[in-house]
VEXFIZA-385197 format. One record per atom (N, C-alpha, C, CB): x, y, z; residue in three letters. Coordinates in steps of 0.1 Angstrom, whole numbers, padded with zeros to 4 digits, always signed. Glycine has a CB too. Example, Ala and Ser with C-alpha at 12.3 -4.5 7.8 and 13.67 -1.06 7.14 Angstrom:
<sites>
+0132-0057+0078ala/+0123-0045+0078ala/+0132-0033+0078ala/+0113-0045+0090ala/+0128-0022+0071ser/+0137-0011+0071ser/+0129+0000+0079ser/+0141-0006+0057ser/
</sites>
This chain:
<sites>
-0698-0133-1098met/-0704-0127-1110met/-0701-0136-1122met/-0699-0112-1112met/-0710-0138-1131thr/-0708-0146-1143thr/-0706-0136-1155thr/-0719-0156-1146thr/-0700-0141-1166tyr/-0697-0133-1177tyr/-0703-0140-1190tyr/-0682-0130-1179tyr/-0707-0132-1199asn/-0712-0138-1212asn/-0701-0140-1222asn/-0723-0129-1218asn/-0704-0144-1234glu/-0694-0147-1244glu/-0686-0135-1248glu/-0700-0154-1256glu/-0691-0123-1246phe/-0684-0111-1250phe/-0676-0106-1238phe/-0694-0101-1255phe/-0674-0114-1228asn/-0666-0110-1216asn/-0672-0098-1208asn/-0652-0107-1221asn/-0685-0098-1208gly/-0692-0087-1200gly/-0700-0094-1189gly/-0701-0079-1209gly/-0704-0087-1179pro/-0712-0093-1168pro/-0725-0098-1173pro/-0714-0083-1157pro/-0729-0110-1168glu/-0742-0116-1172glu/-0753-0109-1164glu/-0742-0131-1170glu/-0763-0103-1170ile/-0773-0096-1164ile/-0786-0104-1165ile/-0775-0082-1169ile/-0793-0107-1154pro/-0806-0115-1155pro/-0816-0108-1163pro/-0811-0117-1141pro/-0824-0116-1170asp/-0835-0111-1178asp/-0847-0107-1169asp/-0840-0121-1189asp/-0849-0114-1158asp/-0860-0111-1149asp/-0858-0098-1142asp/-0862-0123-1139asp/-0867-0089-1143pro/-0865-0075-1137pro/-0863-0076-1122pro/-0877-0067-1139pro/-0870-0086-1115phe/-0868-0087-1100phe/-0853-0091-1097phe/-0877-0097-1094phe/-0848-0101-1104asp/-0835-0106-1102asp/-0825-0095-1106asp/-0832-0118-1110asp/-0828-0087-1116cys/-0820-0076-1120cys/-0819-0065-1109cys/-0825-0070-1134cys/-0830-0062-1103ala/-0831-0052-1093ala/-0823-0057-1081ala/-0845-0049-1089ala/-0824-0069-1077val/-0817-0075-1065val/-0802-0074-1068val/-0821-0089-1062val/-0798-0077-1080leu/-0784-0076-1084leu/-0779-0062-1083leu/-0781-0082-1098leu/-0787-0053-1088leu/-0783-0039-1087leu/-0782-0034-1073leu/-0793-0030-1095leu/-0791-0038-1065lys/-0791-0034-1050lys/-0778-0039-1044lys/-0804-0039-1043lys/-0776-0052-1046asn/-0764-0058-1039asn/-0751-0052-1045asn/-0764-0073-1041asn/-0751-0049-1057asn/-0739-0042-1063asn/-0736-0029-1058asn/-0741-0042-1079asn/-0747-0021-1055ile/-0746-0007-1050ile/-0741-0008-1035ile/-0759+0000-1050ile/-0746-0018-1028ile/-0741-0020-1014ile/-0726-0023-1015ile/-0748-0031-1007ile/-0721-0031-1025gly/-0707-0033-1027gly/-0699-0021-1031gly/-0705-0044-1037gly/-0706-0012-1038leu/-0699+0000-1043leu/-0697+0010-1031leu/-0708+0007-1053leu/-0704+0008-1020thr/-0702+0017-1009thr/-0689+0014-1002thr/-0713+0016-0999thr/-0683+0002-1005thr/-0669-0001-1001thr/-0660-0001-1013thr/-0669-0015-0993thr/-0657-0013-1018ser/-0649-0013-1031ser/-0651-0026-1038ser/-0634-0011-1028ser/-0659-0035-1033gly/-0661-0048-1038gly/-0672-0050-1048gly/-0662-0058-1028gly/-0673-0042-1059ala/-0684-0043-1068ala/-0679-0039-1082ala/-0696-0034-1064ala/-0688-0041-1092ser/-0685-0039-1106ser/-0692-0027-1111ser/-0688-0051-1114ser/-0684-0018-1117glu/-0690-0006-1123glu/-0698-0010-1136glu/-0680+0004-1126glu/-0692-0020-1143ala/-0699-0024-1156ala/-0712-0031-1152ala/-0690-0035-1163ala/-0713-0039-1141glu/-0725-0045-1137glu/-0735-0034-1133glu/-0723-0055-1126glu/-0731-0024-1126tyr/-0739-0013-1122tyr/-0746-0006-1134tyr/-0732-0003-1114tyr/-0738-0003-1144lys/-0743+0004-1155lys/-0753-0004-1163lys/-0731+0008-1164lys/-0750-0017-1165leu/-0759-0026-1173leu/-0772-0028-1166leu/-0752-0039-1176leu/-0772-0031-1153thr/-0784-0034-1146thr/-0792-0021-1145thr/-0781-0039-1131thr/-0786-0010-1142arg/-0793+0003-1142arg/-0799+0006-1155arg/-0783+0014-1138arg/-0792+0004-1166thr/-0797+0007-1179thr/-0810-0001-1182thr/-0787+0005-1190thr/-0809-0014-1178arg/-0820-0023-1181arg/-0833-0019-1174arg/-0816-0038-1177arg/-0831-0015-1161leu/-0843-0011-1153leu/-0848+0003-1157leu/-0839-0012-1138leu/-0839+0011-1161met/-0843+0025-1165met/-0851+0024-1178met/-0831+0034-1167met/-0850+0014-1185ala/-0857+0012-1198ala/-0872+0009-1196ala/-0851+0001-1207ala/-0875+0005-1184his/-0889+0002-1181his/-0895+0014-1172his/-0891-0011-1173his/-0905+0021-1178pro/-0910+0033-1170pro/-0914+0030-1156pro/-0922+0039-1178pro/-0921+0019-1154glu/-0926+0016-1140glu/-0914+0013-1131glu/-0936+0004-1140glu/-0904+0006-1136cys/-0892+0004-1128cys/-0884+0017-1125cys/-0883-0007-1134cys/-0883+0024-1136lys/-0875+0037-1135lys/-0882+0046-1124lys/-0875+0044-1148lys/-0895+0047-1124arg/-0902+0055-1114arg/-0899+0051-1100arg/-0917+0056-1117arg/-0897+0038-1098arg/-0895+0033-1084arg/-0880+0031-1080arg/-0902+0020-1083arg/-0871+0034-1089leu/-0857+0033-1086leu/-0854+0044-1076leu/-0848+0034-1098leu/-0845+0042-1067pro/-0840+0053-1058pro/-0835+0064-1066pro/-0830+0048-1048pro/-0836+0076-1060glu/-0831+0088-1067glu/-0816+0087-1070glu/-0834+0101-1059glu/-0809+0082-1060phe/-0794+0081-1062phe/-0790+0072-1073phe/-0788+0077-1049phe/-0800+0063-1078val/-0797+0055-1089val/-0801+0062-1102val/-0804+0041-1088val/-0813+0068-1102arg/-0818+0075-1114arg/-0809+0086-1119arg/-0832+0081-1111arg/-0803+0093-1109tyr/-0794+0104-1113tyr/-0779+0101-1112tyr/-0797+0116-1103tyr/-0776+0089-1111ser/-0761+0085-1111ser/-0759+0074-1122ser/-0757+0079-1097ser/-0752+0079-1132asn/-0750+0069-1143asn/-0736+0062-1142asn/-0751+0077-1156asn/-0729+0064-1131asp/-0717+0057-1130asp/-0714+0055-1115asp/-0705+0064-1136asp/-0705+0046-1112ala/-0702+0042-1098ala/-0697+0054-1089ala/-0691+0032-1097ala/-0689+0063-1095ala/-0684+0075-1088ala/-0696+0083-1083ala/-0675+0083-1096ala/-0706+0085-1091ser/-0718+0093-1087ser/-0725+0087-1076ser/-0727+0096-1099ser/-0727+0074-1076val/-0734+0066-1066val/-0726+0068-1052val/-0735+0051-1069val/-0713+0066-1053lys/-0705+0067-1041lys/-0706+0081-1035lys/-0690+0063-1044lys/-0706+0091-1043ser/-0706+0104-1039ser/-0720+0107-1032ser/-0705+0114-1050ser/-0731+0102-1038ser/-0744+0104-1032ser/-0745+0097-1019ser/-0754+0099-1042ser/-0740+0085-1018leu/-0742+0077-1006leu/-0732+0082-0995leu/-0739+0062-1008leu/-0721+0088-0998ser/-0712+0093-0988ser/-0719+0105-0980ser/-0700+0099-0995ser/-0729+0111-0986arg/-0737+0121-0979arg/-0747+0115-0969arg/-0744+0130-0989arg/-0750+0102-0970val/-0758+0096-0961val/-0751+0093-0948val/-0764+0082-0966val/-0739+0088-0949ala/-0730+0085-0938ala/-0716+0083-0942ala/-0735+0073-0929ala/-0706+0088-0935ser/-0692+0086-0938ser/-0684+0084-0925ser/-0687+0098-0946ser/-0672+0079-0927gly/-0664+0077-0915gly/-0665+0063-0910gly/-0667+0087-0905gly/-0659+0061-0898ser/-0658+0048-0892ser/-0672+0043-0889ser/-0650+0048-0880ser/-0675+0030-0892gly/-0688+0024-0889gly/-0700+0028-0897gly/-0691+0027-0875gly/-0697+0036-0908ser/-0708+0041-0916ser/-0713+0031-0927ser/-0704+0054-0923ser/-0706+0020-0929trp/-0710+0011-0940trp/-0723+0005-0937trp/-0699+0000-0941trp/-0726+0001-0925ala/-0739-0005-0922ala/-0750+0005-0924ala/-0739-0010-0907ala/-0748+0018-0921ile/-0758+0028-0923ile/-0761+0030-0938ile/-0754+0041-0916ile/-0751+0030-0946arg/-0753+0032-0960arg/-0759+0020-0966arg/-0739+0034-0967arg/-0755+0008-0962ala/-0761-0005-0967ala/-0776-0005-0963ala/-0754-0017-0961ala/-0780-0001-0951ser/-0794-0001-0947ser/-0802+0009-0955ser/-0795+0002-0932ser/-0796+0020-0958his/-0802+0031-0966his/-0805+0026-0980his/-0793+0043-0967his/-0795+0019-0986val/-0797+0013-0999val/-0808+0003-0999val/-0784+0006-1005val/-0808-0006-0989ala/-0818-0017-0989ala/-0832-0011-0987ala/-0816-0026-0977ala/-0834-0001-0979asp/-0847+0006-0977asp/-0852+0013-0989asp/-0846+0016-0965asp/-0842+0019-0997ala/-0846+0026-1009ala/-0851+0017-1020ala/-0834+0034-1013ala/-0847+0005-1020phe/-0851-0005-1030phe/-0864-0012-1027phe/-0840-0015-1032phe/-0870-0010-1015val/-0882-0017-1011val/-0894-0014-1021val/-0886-0012-0997val/-0897-0002-1025pro/-0908+0001-1034pro/-0906-0007-1047pro/-0909+0015-1037pro/-0894-0007-1053leu/-0892-0014-1066leu/-0893-0029-1064leu/-0879-0010-1072leu/-0887-0034-1054leu/-0887-0049-1052leu/-0901-0054-1049leu/-0877-0053-1041leu/-0908-0046-1041thr/-0922-0050-1037thr/-0931-0050-1050thr/-0928-0041-1027thr/-0929-0040-1058phe/-0937-0039-1070phe/-0934-0051-1079phe/-0934-0026-1077phe/-0921-0054-1081leu/-0917-0065-1090leu/-0921-0079-1084leu/-0902-0065-1093leu/-0919-0081-1071glu/-0922-0094-1065glu/-0937-0097-1065glu/-0917-0094-1051glu/-0945-0087-1065ser/-0960-0089-1065ser/-0965-0091-1079ser/-0967-0077-1059ser/-0956-0090-1089gly/-0961-0092-1103gly/-0962-0079-1110gly/-0973-0100-1103gly/-0960-0068-1103gly/-0961-0055-1110gly/-0975-0051-1114gly/-0953-0055-1122gly/-0985-0055-1106gly/-0998-0051-1109gly/-1000-0036-1106gly/-1008-0059-1101gly/-1009-0030-1114val/-1012-0015-1112val/-1017-0012-1098val/-1021-0010-1123val/-1027-0020-1094ala/-1032-0018-1081ala/-1022-0020-1070ala/-1044-0027-1078ala/-1014-0030-1070asp/-1004-0033-1060asp/-0994-0021-1060asp/-0996-0046-1064asp/-0990-0016-1072ala/-0980-0005-1073ala/-0986+0007-1067ala/-0976-0003-1087ala/-0999+0011-1069thr/-1005+0023-1064thr/-1005+0022-1049thr/-1019+0025-1070thr/-1009+0011-1043ile/-1010+0009-1029ile/-0996+0010-1023ile/-1017-0004-1025ile/-0987+0003-1029thr/-0973+0003-1024thr/-0967+0017-1023thr/-0964-0006-1032thr/-0969+0025-1034asp/-0964+0038-1034asp/-0971+0047-1023asp/-0967+0045-1047asp/-0984+0045-1021gly/-0991+0052-1010gly/-0986+0049-0996gly/-1006+0050-1012gly/-0984+0036-0994leu/-0980+0031-0981leu/-0966+0035-0978leu/-0982+0016-0979leu/-0957+0035-0988cys/-0943+0039-0986cys/-0942+0054-0983cys/-0935+0036-0999cys/-0952+0062-0988ala/-0952+0076-0985ala/-0956+0079-0970ala/-0961+0084-0994ala/-0962+0069-0964tyr/-0966+0071-0950tyr/-0954+0066-0941tyr/-0979+0062-0947tyr/-0950+0075-0931asp/-0938+0072-0923asp/-0942+0062-0912asp/-0933+0085-0917asp/-0943+0050-0916ala/-0946+0039-0906ala/-0940+0026-0912ala/-0961+0038-0904ala/-0928+0022-0909pro/-0922+0010-0914pro/-0930-0002-0911pro/-0908+0009-0908pro/-0936-0003-0900ala/-0944-0015-0896ala/-0956-0017-0906ala/-0950-0014-0882ala/-0962-0006-0910val/-0973-0007-0920val/-0968-0012-0933val/-0979+0007-0922val/-0957-0007-0938gln/-0951-0012-0950gln/-0947-0026-0949gln/-0939-0003-0954gln/-0941-0030-0938ala/-0937-0044-0936ala/-0949-0054-0937ala/-0930-0046-0923ala/-0960-0051-0931phe/-0971-0060-0932phe/-0977-0060-0946phe/-0982-0055-0922phe/-0977-0049-0953trp/-0982-0049-0967trp/-0973-0058-0976trp/-0982-0035-0973trp/-0960-0057-0974val/-0950-0065-0982val/-0953-0080-0978val/-0936-0061-0979val/-0954-0083-0966lys/-0957-0097-0961lys/-0970-0102-0967lys/-0957-0098-0946lys/-0980-0094-0968ala/-0993-0098-0973ala/-0991-0101-0988ala/-1004-0088-0971ala/-0984-0093-0995leu/-0982-0095-1010leu/-0974-0108-1012leu/-0975-0083-1016leu/-0964-0109-1005glu/-0955-0121-1007glu/-0962-0134-1004glu/-0943-0120-0998glu/-0972-0134-0996arg/-0977-0147-0991arg/-0990-0151-0998arg/-0980-0147-0977arg/-0995-0142-1007arg/-1008-0145-1014arg/-1009-0158-1020arg/-1011-0134-1024arg/-0999-0163-1027lys/-0999-0175-1035lys/-0994-0187-1027lys/-0992-0174-1048lys/-0983-0185-1019thr/-0977-0196-1012thr/-0982-0198-0998thr/-0962-0193-1012thr/-0987-0188-0992asp/-0992-0190-0978asp/-1005-0182-0976asp/-0981-0186-0968asp/-1016-0186-0981pro/-1028-0179-0980pro/-1032-0175-0966pro/-1040-0187-0986pro/-1031-0184-0956glu/-1034-0181-0943glu/-1026-0170-0937glu/-1033-0194-0934glu/-1013-0170-0940gly/-1004-0160-0935gly/-1007-0146-0942gly/-0990-0163-0938gly/-1011-0147-0955ala/-1015-0135-0962ala/-1027-0128-0956ala/-1017-0138-0977ala/-1037-0136-0952val/-1049-0131-0946val/-1046-0124-0933val/-1060-0142-0944val/-1037-0131-0925thr/-1033-0125-0912thr/-1026-0112-0914thr/-1024-0135-0904thr/-1016-0112-0923ala/-1009-0099-0926ala/-1018-0088-0930ala/-0998-0102-0936ala/-1028-0092-0939ala/-1037-0081-0944ala/-1045-0075-0932ala/-1047-0088-0954ala/-1050-0084-0923ser/-1057-0079-0912ser/-1049-0070-0903ser/-1064-0091-0904ser/-1036-0075-0900thr/-1027-0068-0892thr/-1024-0054-0898thr/-1015-0076-0889thr/-1023-0054-0911leu/-1020-0041-0918leu/-1030-0030-0914leu/-1020-0043-0933leu/-1043-0034-0915ile/-1054-0024-0912ile/-1053-0021-0897ile/-1068-0030-0915ile/-1051-0031-0888glu/-1050-0028-0874glu/-1038-0019-0871glu/-1048-0042-0867glu/-1027-0021-0877glu/-1015-0012-0875glu/-1018+0002-0879glu/-1003-0018-0882glu/-1024+0004-0891ile/-1027+0017-0895ile/-1037+0024-0886ile/-1033+0017-0910ile/-1047+0017-0881cys/-1057+0023-0872cys/-1049+0028-0859cys/-1068+0013-0868cys/-1040+0020-0854lys/-1033+0024-0842lys/-1024+0036-0845lys/-1024+0012-0837lys/-1018+0036-0856his/-1009+0048-0860his/-1017+0061-0861his/-1002+0045-0873his/-1029+0060-0867ile/-1037+0072-0869ile/-1042+0077-0855ile/-1049+0068-0878ile/-1047+0067-0847ile/-1051+0071-0833ile/-1040+0078-0826ile/-1056+0059-0826ile/-1028+0073-0826glu/-1016+0078-0819glu/-1013+0092-0825glu/-1004+0069-0820glu/-1012+0093-0839asp/-1008+0105-0846asp/-1018+0116-0843asp/-1007+0103-0861asp/-1031+0113-0840ser/-1041+0123-0837ser/-1040+0129-0823ser/-1055+0117-0839ser/-1031+0122-0815gly/-1029+0126-0801gly/-1038+0118-0791gly/-1033+0141-0800gly/-1046+0109-0796ala/-1054+0100-0788ala/-1046+0087-0784ala/-1067+0097-0795ala/-1053+0079-0776asn/-1047+0066-0772asn/-1056+0055-0775asn/-1043+0067-0757asn/-1050+0043-0778trp/-1058+0031-0779trp/-1055+0022-0768trp/-1055+0024-0793trp/-1064+0013-0765glu/-1062+0004-0753glu/-1059-0010-0758glu/-1074+0004-0744glu/-1051-0018-0751lys/-1046-0031-0755lys/-1058-0041-0756lys/-1036-0036-0745lys/-1068-0038-0749asn/-1080-0048-0749asn/-1090-0045-0760asn/-1087-0048-0736asn/-1087-0035-0768trp/-1096-0032-0779trp/-1095-0042-0790trp/-1093-0018-0785trp/-1106-0047-0794lys/-1107-0057-0805lys/-1106-0049-0819lys/-1119-0065-0805lys/-1104-0057-0829phe/-1103-0051-0842phe/-1114-0041-0846phe/-1102-0062-0853phe/-1127-0045-0845pro/-1137-0035-0848pro/-1137-0022-0840pro/-1151-0042-0846pro/-1133-0023-0827lys/-1132-0011-0819lys/-1121-0002-0824lys/-1130-0015-0804lys/-1109-0008-0828leu/-1098+0000-0833leu/-1102+0008-0846leu/-1086-0009-0836leu/-1109+0001-0855tyr/-1113+0007-0867tyr/-1123+0018-0864tyr/-1119-0003-0877tyr/-1133+0015-0855ser/-1143+0025-0852ser/-1137+0038-0847ser/-1153+0019-0842ser/-1127+0037-0838glu/-1121+0049-0832glu/-1113+0057-0843glu/-1112+0045-0821glu/-1106+0049-0851ala/-1098+0056-0862ala/-1108+0063-0872ala/-1089+0046-0869ala/-1119+0056-0875ala/-1129+0062-0884ala/-1135+0074-0879ala/-1140+0051-0887ala/-1137+0075-0866lys/-1143+0087-0860lys/-1133+0099-0861lys/-1146+0085-0845lys/-1120+0096-0859ile/-1110+0106-0860ile/-1109+0111-0875ile/-1096+0101-0856ile/-1111+0102-0884leu/-1110+0106-0898leu/-1124+0111-0904leu/-1106+0094-0907leu/-1134+0111-0896lys/-1147+0115-0900lys/-1153+0105-0911lys/-1148+0129-0905lys/-1150+0092-0908leu/-1154+0082-0918leu/-1165+0073-0912leu/-1142+0074-0922leu/-1169+0077-0900ser/-1180+0069-0894ser/-1193+0072-0900ser/-1181+0072-0878ser/-1201+0062-0904pro/-1214+0065-0910pro/-1223+0074-0902pro/-1222+0052-0912pro/-1222+0074-0889ser/-1231+0083-0881ser/-1227+0097-0882ser/-1230+0078-0866ser/-1215+0100-0888gln/-1210+0114-0889gln/-1215+0121-0902gln/-1195+0114-0888gln/-1223+0114-0909his/-1227+0119-0922his/-1243+0118-0924his/-1221+0111-0934his/-1248+0128-0931gln/-1262+0129-0933gln/-1267+0122-0946gln/-1267+0143-0932gln/-1258+0124-0956glu/-1262+0119-0970glu/-1262+0104-0969glu/-1252+0124-0980glu/-1273+0098-0974glu/-1275+0084-0974glu/-1265+0076-0982glu/-1289+0080-0979glu/-1261+0082-0993val/-1251+0075-1001val/-1238+0074-0994val/-1249+0082-1015val/-1234+0084-0987phe/-1221+0084-0979phe/-1222+0074-0968phe/-1217+0098-0974phe/-1234+0074-0961arg/-1236+0065-0950arg/-1235+0051-0955arg/-1249+0068-0943arg/-1240+0048-0966thr/-1240+0035-0972thr/-1226+0030-0975thr/-1249+0034-0984thr/-1219+0039-0982ile/-1205+0036-0987ile/-1196+0034-0974ile/-1199+0047-0995ile/-1197+0043-0965leu/-1188+0042-0953leu/-1192+0030-0944leu/-1189+0054-0945leu/-1205+0027-0944gly/-1210+0015-0937gly/-1204+0002-0944gly/-1225+0014-0937gly/-1204+0002-0957asn/-1198-0010-0964asn/-1183-0011-0962asn/-1200-0008-0979asn/-1176+0001-0961cys/-1162+0001-0957cys/-1160-0006-0944cys/-1156+0015-0958cys/-1168-0002-0934gln/-1167-0008-0921gln/-1170-0023-0921gln/-1178-0001-0912gln/-1179-0027-0929ser/-1182-0041-0930ser/-1170-0049-0936ser/-1195-0043-0939ser/-1164-0043-0946val/-1152-0049-0953val/-1141-0051-0942val/-1147-0041-0965val/-1138-0041-0935val/-1128-0042-0925val/-1131-0052-0914val/-1126-0028-0918val/-1143-0052-0909gln/-1147-0062-0899gln/-1147-0076-0905gln/-1162-0059-0894gln/-1150-0078-0918ser/-1150-0091-0924ser/-1136-0096-0925ser/-1157-0091-0938ser/-1126-0087-0928ile/-1112-0091-0929ile/-1107-0096-0916ile/-1104-0079-0934ile/-1111-0089-0905gly/-1108-0093-0892gly/-1114-0107-0888gly/-1112-0083-0881gly/-1126-0109-0893ser/-1133-0122-0890ser/-1126-0133-0898ser/-1147-0121-0894ser/-1121-0130-0910leu/-1114-0140-0918leu/-1102-0145-0911leu/-1111-0135-0932leu/-1095-0135-0905arg/-1082-0138-0898arg/-1085-0148-0887arg/-1075-0126-0892arg/-1096-0145-0879asn/-1100-0154-0868asn/-1104-0168-0873asn/-1111-0148-0860asn/-1111-0169-0885lys/-1116-0181-0890lys/-1105-0190-0896lys/-1126-0179-0900lys/-1096-0184-0903gly/-1086-0192-0911gly/-1072-0187-0912gly/-1091-0194-0924gly/-1069-0175-0906gly/-1056-0170-0906gly/-1047-0178-0897gly/-1056-0155-0902gly/-1034-0175-0897asp/-1025-0182-0889asp/-1022-0176-0876asp/-1012-0185-0897asp/-1030-0165-0872ala/-1027-0158-0860ala/-1033-0166-0848ala/-1033-0144-0860ala/-1043-0174-0850his/-1049-0182-0839his/-1051-0196-0843his/-1063-0176-0835his/-1052-0205-0833ala/-1055-0219-0836ala/-1070-0220-0839ala/-1051-0228-0824ala/-1073-0227-0851gly/-1087-0227-0855gly/-1095-0239-0852gly/-1087-0225-0870gly/-1087-0250-0848gly/-1094-0262-0845gly/-1101-0268-0858gly/-1104-0260-0834gly/-1112-0275-0855arg/-1119-0282-0866arg/-1127-0272-0875arg/-1129-0292-0861arg/-1130-0260-0869ser/-1137-0250-0876ser/-1129-0241-0886ser/-1145-0241-0867ser/-1116-0244-0886arg/-1107-0235-0894arg/-1111-0236-0909arg/-1092-0240-0893arg/-1111-0224-0915val/-1115-0223-0929val/-1103-0224-0938val/-1123-0210-0932val/-1102-0234-0947pro/-1090-0235-0956pro/-1091-0225-0967pro/-1089-0250-0962pro/-1081-0216-0967phe/-1081-0205-0977phe/-1074-0210-0990phe/-1075-0193-0972phe/-1079-0206-1001lys/-1072-0207-1014lys/-1064-0194-1017lys/-1082-0211-1025lys/-1055-0195-1026pro/-1048-0183-1030pro/-1057-0172-1035pro/-1038-0186-1041pro/-1068-0176-1042arg/-1077-0165-1047arg/-1084-0158-1035arg/-1088-0171-1056arg/-1087-0166-1024his/-1093-0159-1013his/-1083-0149-1006his/-1097-0170-1002his/-1070-0154-1005ala/-1060-0145-1000ala/-1058-0133-1008ala/-1047-0153-0999ala/-1058-0134-1022ala/-1056-0123-1031ala/-1067-0113-1029ala/-1056-0128-1045ala/-1080-0118-1028leu/-1091-0108-1026leu/-1090-0101-1013leu/-1105-0116-1026leu/-1086-0108-1002thr/-1085-0102-0989thr/-1074-0092-0989thr/-1083-0113-0978thr/-1063-0095-0994val/-1051-0086-0995val/-1054-0074-1003val/-1039-0093-1000val/-1061-0076-1014asn/-1064-0064-1023asn/-1074-0055-1016asn/-1070-0069-1036asn/-1084-0061-1009leu/-1094-0052-1001leu/-1087-0045-0990leu/-1105-0061-0996leu/-1078-0052-0983ala/-1071-0046-0972ala/-1062-0035-0977ala/-1063-0056-0964ala/-1055-0037-0988gly/-1046-0027-0993gly/-1054-0015-0997gly/-1039-0033-1005gly/-1065-0017-1004ser/-1074-0005-1008ser/-1078+0003-0996ser/-1085-0010-1016ser/-1083-0004-0986met/-1087+0003-0973met/-1076+0010-0966met/-1094-0007-0964met/-1064+0003-0966ala/-1053+0010-0960ala/-1049+0023-0967ala/-1041+0000-0960ala/-1049+0022-0980leu/-1046+0034-0988leu/-1056+0045-0985leu/-1045+0031-1003leu/-1069+0041-0985phe/-1080+0051-0983phe/-1078+0058-0969phe/-1093+0044-0984phe/-1075+0050-0959leu/-1073+0055-0945leu/-1061+0065-0945leu/-1071+0044-0935leu/-1050+0061-0951ile/-1039+0070-0951ile/-1041+0083-0959ile/-1026+0063-0957ile/-1047+0082-0971glu/-1050+0094-0979glu/-1060+0103-0971glu/-1055+0090-0992glu/-1069+0097-0964thr/-1079+0105-0957thr/-1072+0112-0945thr/-1090+0097-0951thr/-1063+0105-0939trp/-1055+0112-0928trp/-1047+0123-0933trp/-1046+0101-0921trp/-1040+0122-0945his/-1032+0133-0950his/-1042+0144-0954his/-1025+0128-0963his/-1053+0141-0959ala/-1063+0152-0963ala/-1068+0159-0951ala/-1075+0146-0970ala/-1070+0152-0940arg/-1074+0159-0927arg/-1063+0168-0922arg/-1078+0149-0917arg/-1050+0164-0923leu/-1039+0172-0919leu/-1038+0185-0928leu/-1026+0164-0920leu/-1040+0183-0941glu/-1040+0195-0950glu/-1051+0205-0946glu/-1041+0191-0964glu/-1063+0200-0944glu/-1074+0208-0940glu/-1071+0216-0927glu/-1087+0200-0939glu/-1065+0209-0918gln/-1062+0216-0905gln/-1052+0227-0907gln/-1057+0205-0895gln/-1042+0224-0915gln/-1032+0234-0918gln/-1038+0247-0924gln/-1021+0228-0927gln/-1047+0245-0933ile/-1054+0256-0939ile/-1062+0264-0929ile/-1064+0252-0950ile/-1068+0257-0919val/-1076+0264-0909val/-1067+0272-0900val/-1084+0254-0901val/-1055+0266-0897asp/-1045+0272-0888asp/-1038+0284-0893asp/-1035+0262-0883asp/-1039+0286-0906gln/-1031+0297-0913gln/-1038+0310-0910gln/-1030+0295-0928gln/
</sites>
């Protein structure tokens, strides 16, 4: 840890670096190797930003000193061998904030991140984070992650509905089956405007899959490989994120409707 001229801990100005410092410090607090002063200063800096405050873990928002944090985390796990469990809990709890900050803190990114984090599927969240991280530095990898994100959500929805998917199903088939479960297939609607919108959604998803085959890093492309630019990756990731959120929100809506019917 570095100190400033007033003999206090040096806190990074960058919110992302500040959040990483806070996360690591809290992991240290679960044993004894951390600074309470550093905790208070990093927490105060992040709490001053509404978007950061909203994404901070609850045990940080409601703990203004080290003792409160330790008390909160002791309820996660205590006793021999519990440090790794508490450390993993802290790391997972900081994912929404770090993803938001690492992606530049865009409103759309934040909305999608929040929605995906509310869905109990770590693999879905992991592919979204990977897609965001690679948009500028690895466009091909970002496109692949974006496509896999949709594929993963379709598989989860099919499984959660009690149905099964088959290993030989291609991307369009997976989406088609998930869409039927969610009543998002154009053929399930009579209104022309809904048929058009849902048909366009289907086209977007299929196009994302085609982009992965043409230029993503999931397959060897040969001479026909399409060289993606960061702007292409950003568009693909944003479209995939919007579709992913739409699918998840529709799934939750279907569950709520079923609960009302069952009452």
